[in-house]
N, C-alpha and C positions, 0 to 999 in steps of 0.2 A: 792512575798516573802519579808518578812520584814527583818530588819537588824539582829534581834535576831536569826531568823531561819537560815540565812546565816552564822552567826558565829557558830551555832551548826553544820551545815553541814560541814563547813570548819574543825572544830575540829574532827569530825567523819572521815572525809577523811584522815586527818593527822594521826590519831590513826590507821586507816586501813593500811596506808603506813608503819608506824613504825612496826606494828605487822608483816606485809609481809616481811620486811627487816630482822627482827629478825628470823623469821621462815626460810627464805632462807639461812641465815648465819649458823644457826644450821644444816640445811640439808647439806650444804657443808662440815661441820666438820665431820658429821657422814659418809659422802661418802668417806672420806679419809681412813676409816677403823681403825684408831687409834686416841688416844686422846692426844692433846697437853696439857702439865701440866707445872706449874711453878717449879722453883728449890725448893720452900717451899713445894709444893705438892709432889715433887719427894722425898724429905728428909722424909716426913711423910710416903710415900709409902714404902720406904726402911726400916723404923723403925717399921712399923705396919704390914707388910705382907711378904709373901713368894714370893719375887720378884727376877727375874734374871736381874742383872745390866749389860748392854751391852755397851761397849765403842767402837764406830765405827771410831774412829780417826786413824791417822797414828801411827805406832810404836814409832816414835820420840815424838809425842804429848803425847801419853799414858805414856811414860817414864818420861816426864816432869811433868805431874800431871794427876791423875785419882781418881775416887771415890774408897774407900777401898772395896775390894771384886769384882770390876768390871772385866769383861772378855773382852779382846780385840779381836775383829774380824773386821778388817777394811772393810769399805763399798766400798772404791775406792782407786785408786792409785793417791793420791793428795799430793801436796807440795813435789814432788821429790821422793815419795815412789815408789819403783819398785817391789812390790810384784807380784808374779805370780797370774794369775786369780784364780787358785784353792785355794789360801789363802785369798780370798775375801769373803764377806758375802754371795753372791748369791750361792757360792759353798759350804758354810759351815752352812747353815741354820739348818742342822741335828744336830749341836752342841748346839743349842738353845732348852731348854726343852719346850715341849708343854704344860706341866701341870702347868706352872708358868706364872705369869704376867711378861711381859718384859718391863723394863725401858731402853730406848735407848737415848744416848747422844753422842756428839762429842765435838769438841773444841768450835764452835760458835752456833751450832744448824742447820746448813744447810744440811750437809751430814746425820744427824740423821733423817731428814725428808725423805730422799731417803731410808734409811735403814728401817724406820718405815713402809713405804709403801710396801717394799719387804716383811717384816715379816707379815704385816696385810693380804696381799694377799696370804700368805702361811698358814693363819688361826690362827695366834698367837694373843693373847690379848696384845696390845702394847700401851705403854705410851711414848710419845716423850717429853724429857725435853727441853723446850724452853730456848734459850740462851746458851746452852752448859755448859761445864766445866768453862768457863769464868764467867758466871752468878753465878754458884755454888760458886766459889771462892769469887766473889764480895759480896755474901750473907754472907761470913765468915764461910762457911762450910768446914770441914777438907778434905784434899786430901792427896794421897800417891804419893811420887815422887821417882821413881826408880833411877833417876839421883842423887838425895840427898843421898840415901842409899849408892850408889857406892862411892860418894864423902866422906860420913861420914866413910865408911869402910876403905878407903885408908888412912885416916889421923890418924888412930890409931897407 
Protein backbone atom coordinates (compact mmCIF):
# COMPACT_ATOMS: atom_id res chain seq x y z
CA UNK A 1 0.00 0.00 0.00
CA UNK A 2 1.48 3.31 -1.00
CA UNK A 3 1.55 6.51 1.09
CA UNK A 4 -1.35 8.13 -0.75
CA UNK A 5 -3.68 5.14 -0.17
CA UNK A 6 -2.71 5.09 3.53
CA UNK A 7 -3.71 8.74 3.88
CA UNK A 8 -7.06 8.07 2.18
CA UNK A 9 -7.68 5.09 4.44
CA UNK A 10 -6.79 7.14 7.54
CA UNK A 11 -9.14 9.97 6.51
CA UNK A 12 -11.91 7.48 5.77
CA UNK A 13 -11.53 5.85 9.20
CA UNK A 14 -11.51 9.28 10.88
CA UNK A 15 -14.69 10.32 9.06
CA UNK A 16 -16.35 7.06 10.04
CA UNK A 17 -15.46 7.62 13.71
CA UNK A 18 -16.76 11.20 13.66
CA UNK A 19 -20.02 10.10 12.04
CA UNK A 20 -20.37 7.30 14.58
CA UNK A 21 -19.82 9.67 17.53
CA UNK A 22 -22.29 12.22 16.16
CA UNK A 23 -24.92 9.53 15.60
CA UNK A 24 -24.52 8.04 19.09
CA UNK A 25 -24.70 11.50 20.72
CA UNK A 26 -27.94 12.28 18.85
CA UNK A 27 -29.31 8.90 19.89
CA UNK A 28 -28.57 9.67 23.56
CA UNK A 29 -30.45 12.98 23.26
CA UNK A 30 -33.51 11.34 21.74
CA UNK A 31 -33.50 8.61 24.40
CA UNK A 32 -33.99 11.28 27.07
CA UNK A 33 -37.48 11.89 25.71
CA UNK A 34 -37.10 15.67 25.82
CA UNK A 35 -35.11 18.32 24.01
CA UNK A 36 -32.54 20.55 25.67
CA UNK A 37 -32.76 24.10 24.35
CA UNK A 38 -30.88 27.35 24.96
CA UNK A 39 -32.46 30.37 26.64
CA UNK A 40 -32.62 32.05 23.23
CA UNK A 41 -34.58 29.10 21.83
CA UNK A 42 -36.78 29.10 24.94
CA UNK A 43 -37.61 32.79 24.47
CA UNK A 44 -38.51 32.14 20.83
CA UNK A 45 -40.66 29.17 21.86
CA UNK A 46 -42.55 31.32 24.35
CA UNK A 47 -43.06 34.10 21.81
CA UNK A 48 -44.07 31.89 18.88
CA UNK A 49 -46.08 29.01 20.24
CA UNK A 50 -48.67 27.86 22.69
CA UNK A 51 -46.35 26.67 25.43
CA UNK A 52 -46.85 25.86 29.11
CA UNK A 53 -43.96 27.41 31.05
CA UNK A 54 -43.17 25.31 34.11
CA UNK A 55 -40.83 26.47 36.85
CA UNK A 56 -39.70 23.55 39.03
CA UNK A 57 -37.66 25.64 41.46
CA UNK A 58 -38.41 26.09 45.13
CA UNK A 59 -41.08 28.62 46.15
CA UNK A 60 -38.37 30.97 47.48
CA UNK A 61 -36.45 30.82 44.18
CA UNK A 62 -39.67 31.37 42.23
CA UNK A 63 -40.50 34.44 44.33
CA UNK A 64 -37.02 35.81 43.74
CA UNK A 65 -37.30 35.62 39.93
CA UNK A 66 -39.28 33.72 37.32
CA UNK A 67 -40.43 34.00 33.73
CA UNK A 68 -43.68 35.90 33.35
CA UNK A 69 -46.60 33.48 33.11
CA UNK A 70 -44.63 30.54 34.52
CA UNK A 71 -46.42 28.10 36.79
CA UNK A 72 -44.57 26.86 39.85
CA UNK A 73 -44.65 23.14 40.59
CA UNK A 74 -41.46 22.19 42.47
CA UNK A 75 -39.77 18.96 41.45
CA UNK A 76 -38.09 18.32 44.78
CA UNK A 77 -37.54 19.53 48.31
CA UNK A 78 -34.29 21.36 47.69
CA UNK A 79 -32.50 24.13 49.54
CA UNK A 80 -34.47 23.79 52.76
CA UNK A 81 -37.92 23.58 51.16
CA UNK A 82 -40.24 21.35 53.19
CA UNK A 83 -43.17 20.90 50.83
CA UNK A 84 -45.23 17.78 51.30
CA UNK A 85 -44.83 15.08 48.67
CA UNK A 86 -48.29 15.82 47.27
CA UNK A 87 -47.13 19.35 46.40
CA UNK A 88 -44.28 18.11 44.20
CA UNK A 89 -44.29 17.52 40.45
CA UNK A 90 -44.67 13.72 40.49
CA UNK A 91 -47.99 14.12 42.30
CA UNK A 92 -49.14 17.10 40.24
CA UNK A 93 -48.44 16.15 36.61
CA UNK A 94 -52.20 16.27 35.98
CA UNK A 95 -51.93 20.08 36.31
CA UNK A 96 -49.69 20.22 33.24
CA UNK A 97 -51.78 20.36 30.04
CA UNK A 98 -51.17 17.49 27.62
CA UNK A 99 -52.19 19.55 24.58
CA UNK A 100 -49.32 22.07 24.89
CA UNK A 101 -45.57 21.97 24.58
CA UNK A 102 -43.97 22.21 28.02
CA UNK A 103 -40.95 24.42 28.67
CA UNK A 104 -39.27 23.40 31.93
CA UNK A 105 -36.70 25.38 33.88
CA UNK A 106 -35.32 25.82 37.39
CA UNK A 107 -32.63 27.98 38.95
CA UNK A 108 -29.56 26.41 37.30
CA UNK A 109 -30.87 23.68 34.99
CA UNK A 110 -30.23 20.60 37.12
CA UNK A 111 -33.66 19.95 38.63
CA UNK A 112 -35.31 20.79 35.32
CA UNK A 113 -33.60 17.74 33.79
CA UNK A 114 -35.23 15.55 36.45
CA UNK A 115 -38.60 17.21 35.87
CA UNK A 116 -38.26 16.94 32.08
CA UNK A 117 -37.61 13.23 32.43
CA UNK A 118 -40.71 12.77 34.62
CA UNK A 119 -42.90 14.66 32.14
CA UNK A 120 -41.43 13.02 29.03
CA UNK A 121 -42.03 9.60 30.59
CA UNK A 122 -45.64 10.66 31.18
CA UNK A 123 -46.07 11.45 27.47
CA UNK A 124 -45.56 15.21 27.36
CA UNK A 125 -43.71 17.12 24.63
CA UNK A 126 -40.95 18.66 26.78
CA UNK A 127 -38.26 21.27 26.26
CA UNK A 128 -35.66 21.71 28.99
CA UNK A 129 -34.15 25.22 29.21
CA UNK A 130 -30.43 24.75 29.77
CA UNK A 131 -28.81 26.98 32.38
CA UNK A 132 -32.06 27.80 34.14
CA UNK A 133 -33.32 31.23 35.14
CA UNK A 134 -29.73 32.30 35.80
CA UNK A 135 -28.87 31.98 32.10
CA UNK A 136 -32.17 33.66 31.19
CA UNK A 137 -31.24 36.66 33.35
CA UNK A 138 -27.66 36.67 32.02
CA UNK A 139 -29.10 36.92 28.50
CA UNK A 140 -30.92 40.09 29.56
CA UNK A 141 -34.43 38.65 29.33
CA UNK A 142 -37.13 39.98 31.68
CA UNK A 143 -38.20 38.26 34.87
CA UNK A 144 -40.92 38.74 37.43
CA UNK A 145 -40.00 39.02 41.09
CA UNK A 146 -42.70 38.50 43.70
CA UNK A 147 -40.29 39.81 46.33
CA UNK A 148 -39.86 43.08 44.43
CA UNK A 149 -43.62 43.46 44.13
CA UNK A 150 -44.04 42.99 47.86
CA UNK A 151 -41.26 45.49 48.54
CA UNK A 152 -42.68 47.99 46.03
CA UNK A 153 -46.14 47.67 47.52
CA UNK A 154 -44.97 48.27 51.09
CA UNK A 155 -43.10 51.46 50.24
CA UNK A 156 -46.19 53.34 49.01
